[in-house]
C-alpha positions in Angstrom: -20.6 -14.2 2.6 -16.9 -14.9 1.9 -15.6 -13.7 -1.5 -14.1 -16.0 -4.1 -10.5 -15.4 -2.9 -11.3 -15.9 0.7 -12.7 -19.4 0.0 -9.6 -20.4 -2.0 -6.9 -19.2 0.3 -4.7 -21.9 1.8 -2.4 -20.2 4.4 1.0 -21.8 4.6 3.7 -21.9 7.3 5.0 -18.5 6.3 1.6 -16.9 7.1 2.2 -18.0 10.7 5.7 -16.3 11.1 5.3 -13.3 8.7 4.2 -11.0 11.5 7.2 -12.0 13.8 9.8 -11.7 11.0 8.5 -8.3 9.9 8.4 -7.0 13.5 12.1 -7.8 13.9 13.0 -6.2 10.6 11.0 -3.1 11.4 12.9 -2.8 14.7 16.2 -2.8 12.7 14.9 -0.3 10.1 13.5 1.9 12.8 16.8 2.2 14.6 18.3 3.3 11.3 15.3 5.5 10.3 14.8 7.5 13.5 17.6 10.0 12.8 16.3 10.4 9.2 12.8 11.0 10.5 14.1 13.6 13.0 16.0 15.5 10.3 13.0 15.4 7.8 10.6 16.5 10.5 12.8 19.4 11.4 13.1 20.6 7.8 9.3 20.4 7.4 8.8 22.7 10.4 11.4 25.1 9.1 10.0 25.4 5.6 6.2 25.4 6.0 3.5 26.2 8.5 1.9 23.4 10.4 2.9 20.2 12.2 5.8 18.0 11.0 3.7 14.9 11.1 0.2 14.0 10.2 -2.1 11.0 10.6 -5.0 9.6 8.7 -7.5 6.8 9.3 -6.9 3.8 7.0 -8.4 0.4 6.8 -6.4 -2.6 7.9 -6.9 -6.3 8.3 -10.5 -7.3 7.7 -11.4 -3.6 7.4 -10.3 -2.6 11.0 -9.6 1.2 11.1 -6.3 2.4 12.3 -4.2 5.6 12.2 -1.4 5.8 9.7 1.5 8.2 10.4 3.6 10.1 7.9 5.8 13.1 7.6 3.7 16.0 6.3 4.3 16.7 2.6 1.3 19.0 1.8 0.4 22.5 3.0 -1.5 22.7 6.3 -5.2 21.9 6.1 -4.9 20.6 2.6 -8.2 18.7 2.7 -10.5 21.4 4.0 -12.7 20.8 1.0 -12.9 17.0 1.5 -10.8 13.9 0.9 -9.4 13.5 -2.6 -6.6 11.7 -4.4 -3.4 13.5 -5.0 -2.8 14.0 -8.7 0.5 14.7 -10.6 1.5 18.4 -10.1 -0.8 18.7 -7.1 -0.3 22.3 -5.9 -1.0 21.2 -2.3 2.4 19.4 -2.2 5.3 21.6 -0.9 8.6 21.7 -2.6 10.2 19.8 0.3 7.2 17.5 0.3 7.8 16.6 -3.3 11.4 15.6 -2.4 10.1 13.5 0.5 7.6 11.8 -1.7 10.1 11.1 -4.4 12.5 9.5 -2.0 9.6 7.9 0.1 11.2 9.3 3.3 7.7 10.6 4.3 6.6 7.0 4.8 9.3 6.1 7.4 7.0 6.8 10.4 4.8 3.9 9.2 7.4 1.6 10.7 5.6 2.4 13.9 2.4 1.0 12.4 4.3 -2.2 11.5 5.5 -2.5 15.1 2.0 -2.0 16.4 0.6 -4.7 14.1 -1.5 -2.3 12.0 0.5 -3.0 8.9 3.0 -5.4 7.3 6.2 -4.5 5.5 4.7 -6.1 2.4 1.1 -6.1 1.5 -1.6 -4.0 -0.3 -1.5 -0.3 0.1 -3.8 0.8 3.0 -6.9 2.7 1.7 -8.8 5.5 3.3 -12.3 4.6 4.5 -13.9 7.6 2.7 -13.1 5.9 -0.7 -13.9 2.3 0.1 -17.7 2.3 -0.3 -17.5 3.7 -3.8 -14.6 1.4 -4.8 -16.5 -1.6 -3.4 -19.5 -0.7 -5.5 -17.6 0.0 -8.7 -14.9 -2.8 -8.6 -15.8 -6.5 -8.1 -13.8 -8.3 -5.4 -12.4 -5.0 -4.1 -12.9 -5.8 -0.4 -10.9 -9.0 -0.7 -7.7 -6.9 -0.5 -8.5 -6.6 3.2 -7.8 -10.3 3.8 -4.2 -9.4 4.8 -2.6 -6.5 6.6 -1.8 -3.6 4.3 1.9 -3.0 3.6 4.6 -0.3 3.3 5.4 -1.9 0.0 3.8 -4.5 -2.2 3.4 -6.1 -5.6 1.3 -3.1 -6.9 3.3 -0.4 -5.2 6.7 -1.3 -6.9 5.2 -1.5 -10.4 2.3 0.9 -10.7 2.0 4.7 -10.0 -0.2 6.1 -7.2 -4.0 5.9 -7.6 -5.6 8.7 -9.5 -8.9 7.3 -10.7 -11.0 4.1 -10.8 -9.0 2.5 -13.6 -5.8 2.9 -11.7 -7.4 1.4 -8.6 -8.7 -1.5 -10.7 -5.2 -2.2 -12.1 -3.7 -2.2 -8.6 -6.4 -4.4 -7.2 -5.4 -7.1 -9.7 -1.9 -7.0 -8.3 -3.1 -6.9 -4.7 -5.3 -10.0 -5.1 -2.5 -11.9 -7.0 -0.2 -11.1 -4.1 -2.6 -12.4 -1.5 -3.3 -15.6 -3.4 0.4 -16.3 -3.9 1.8 -14.9 -0.6 4.9 -16.7 0.5 8.4 -15.9 1.8 10.0 -15.9 -1.7 7.5 -13.4 -3.1 8.0 -11.1 -0.1 11.8 -11.4 -0.3 11.7 -10.4 -4.0 9.4 -7.5 -3.3 11.7 -6.2 -0.5 14.7 -6.5 -2.7 12.9 -4.6 -5.5 11.8 -2.0 -3.0 15.4 -1.2 -2.1 15.8 0.2 -5.6 12.4 2.0 -5.4 13.6 3.8 -2.3 16.6 5.3 -4.0 14.4 6.5 -6.9 15.8 4.0 -9.4 13.4 2.5 -11.9 12.1 -0.9 -10.7 11.6 -2.1 -14.3 14.9 -4.1 -14.5 14.9 -5.3 -10.8 11.4 -6.6 -11.4 12.7 -8.6 -14.4 15.9 -9.7 -12.6 13.9 -10.9 -9.5 11.1 -12.2 -11.7 8.4 -10.2 -9.9 5.0 -11.3 -11.2 3.4 -8.9 -13.6 1.2 -8.6 -16.7 -0.5 -11.7 -18.1 -0.4 -14.0 -15.0 -1.8 -11.2 -12.8 -4.6 -10.4 -15.3 -5.5 -14.1 -15.7 -5.6 -14.5 -11.9 -8.0 -11.6 -11.6 -10.1 -12.9 -14.5 -10.5 -16.3 -12.7 -11.6 -14.6 -9.5 -14.2 -12.5 -11.5 -15.5 -15.7 -13.1 -16.0 -17.3 -9.7 -17.6 -14.1 -8.3 -20.1 -13.9 -11.1 -21.0 -17.5 -10.6 -21.5 -17.3 -6.8 -22.1 -13.7 -5.8 -24.6 -11.0 -6.9 -23.3 -9.1 -9.9 -21.6 -5.8 -9.0 -22.5 -3.0 -11.4 -19.9 -0.3 -12.1 -20.7 3.1 -10.7 
């Protein structure tokens, strides 16, 4: 049964051309990014054991699994005890990996995922399938973030820190669902402009204000409306 957001979505003309526009932009960014990827990969091989790249299964449009590609930032075999979120000060992250994460250079190989059609440049962060069943059970409307392709950047990514627990996931979900409901070219352009500051490790607080990126009360109110519809039309979801 479709969720409350799926039944309210009204795709516009931009939905039809978003994939083509992002493909062209990803080609340009890829040409610029290939030398950087090669340099970073070489440094990873020189400074730690293991492959320069790694891949993980993530969920894409409508929950379709795909492999995401990144430059390795953790020690080899970092998840031998099972999948888990990376927390601040995570000892598994190498010193070079910390730099790559701070500058977001480790995510450049994901341009290949954009070219393949697994991801968009802008959209919700792609989640790992190991976490989704628990998150779906604990957080109402969670699966509706899969109504669009996941993105390299997005409304939640430029304003909130990485996920560390259920509360942080819930906060990000509010932003993801607001993005999906209001997706248009102007919102995507503002997020790409804001991301340009994010990539050089400059606080996005003032770019978000300058570009009037949605945040705070409108995002919360949008999520509250969806929850009200969900409670009226779908079985109640009990927190884990």
